[in-house]
C-alpha positions in Angstrom: 0.0 0.0 0.0 2.9 2.3 0.8 4.3 1.8 -2.7 1.0 3.1 -4.3 1.1 6.2 -2.1 4.7 7.0 -3.2 3.8 6.5 -6.9 0.7 8.7 -6.4 2.8 11.5 -4.8 5.4 11.3 -7.5 2.7 11.4 -10.2 1.1 14.5 -8.5 4.4 16.3 -8.3 5.2 15.6 -12.0 1.7 16.7 -12.9 2.0 19.9 -10.9 5.4 20.8 -12.3 4.1 20.2 -15.8 1.2 22.7 -15.4 3.3 25.3 -13.6 6.0 25.1 -16.3 3.4 25.9 -18.9 2.6 29.1 -17.1 6.3 30.2 -17.1 6.5 30.3 -20.9 7.7 33.7 -22.1 5.7 35.7 -24.5 7.6 35.9 -27.7 9.3 39.2 -28.4 7.2 40.9 -31.2 10.3 42.6 -32.5 12.0 39.3 -33.5 11.6 38.5 -37.1 12.1 40.1 -40.6 10.8 43.6 -41.3 10.9 45.3 -44.7 10.4 48.8 -46.1 10.4 49.5 -49.8 10.1 52.9 -51.5 10.2 54.0 -55.1 11.1 57.6 -55.9 12.2 59.1 -59.3 12.8 55.6 -60.7 15.0 54.5 -57.8 13.8 51.6 -55.7 15.2 51.3 -52.2 14.5 48.3 -49.9 15.6 48.1 -46.3 15.3 44.7 -44.6 15.8 44.5 -40.8 16.2 41.1 -39.2 16.0 40.9 -35.4 17.0 37.5 -33.8 15.9 36.3 -30.4 19.6 36.4 -29.2 19.7 40.2 -29.6 21.6 40.1 -32.8 20.4 41.1 -36.2 21.2 42.5 -39.6 20.2 45.3 -41.9 20.3 44.9 -45.7 19.9 47.9 -48.0 19.3 47.3 -51.6 19.0 50.1 -54.2 18.0 49.6 -57.8 18.7 52.3 -60.3 17.9 51.8 -64.0 17.8 48.0 -63.5 21.2 47.9 -61.8 21.1 46.7 -58.2 23.5 47.3 -55.4 23.2 45.9 -51.9 25.0 46.0 -48.6 24.4 44.0 -45.4 25.6 44.9 -41.9 25.3 43.0 -38.6 24.3 44.6 -35.3 23.4 43.9 -31.8 20.4 45.4 -30.1 18.5 46.0 -26.9 15.2 47.5 -26.0 13.9 49.4 -23.0 10.3 50.7 -23.0 9.9 52.3 -26.5 13.7 52.8 -27.1 15.6 50.6 -29.5 19.4 50.7 -29.2 21.3 49.3 -32.1 25.1 48.9 -32.1 26.8 48.5 -35.4 30.5 48.8 -36.1 31.2 49.9 -32.5 28.7 52.8 -32.7 25.4 52.8 -31.0 22.2 54.7 -32.0 18.9 55.0 -30.1 15.6 55.3 -31.9 12.0 55.4 -30.8 10.0 52.4 -31.9 6.5 50.9 -31.7 4.8 47.8 -33.1 1.2 47.6 -34.1 0.1 44.4 -35.7 2.5 43.7 -38.5 3.9 47.3 -38.6 7.1 48.4 -37.0 7.5 52.2 -36.8 10.9 53.7 -36.1 11.4 57.4 -35.5 14.7 59.1 -35.4 15.4 62.9 -35.6 11.8 63.6 -36.7 12.0 61.0 -39.6 9.5 58.1 -39.4 10.0 54.8 -41.2 7.3 52.1 -41.3 8.4 48.5 -41.8 6.1 45.5 -42.5 6.7 42.1 -41.0 7.4 39.4 -43.5 
């Protein structure tokens, strides 16, 4: 009889730990993912792609197409967030911008200029 009580207690402990671990799951960071902004002006197409990884690293790719000729450059960065401030460090230099996310739109504002990216 004692053996059944021990098995029952072990079962309850495992069951309890399973349910409490489900509650401890973190909410995914809405910033993580790939965001894109594309603009066309005077026959010039510019596309900026921001990639934010869950380990606080990322990359920015800028592609410009002029008269059918494309040029692109990609740089890696690290980032952190606090409230509505996004700090990105690239090439040893840090910059802070204000950001917000609404649905699939990421809005970044710096020095009065606003850029709106769409999540891919």
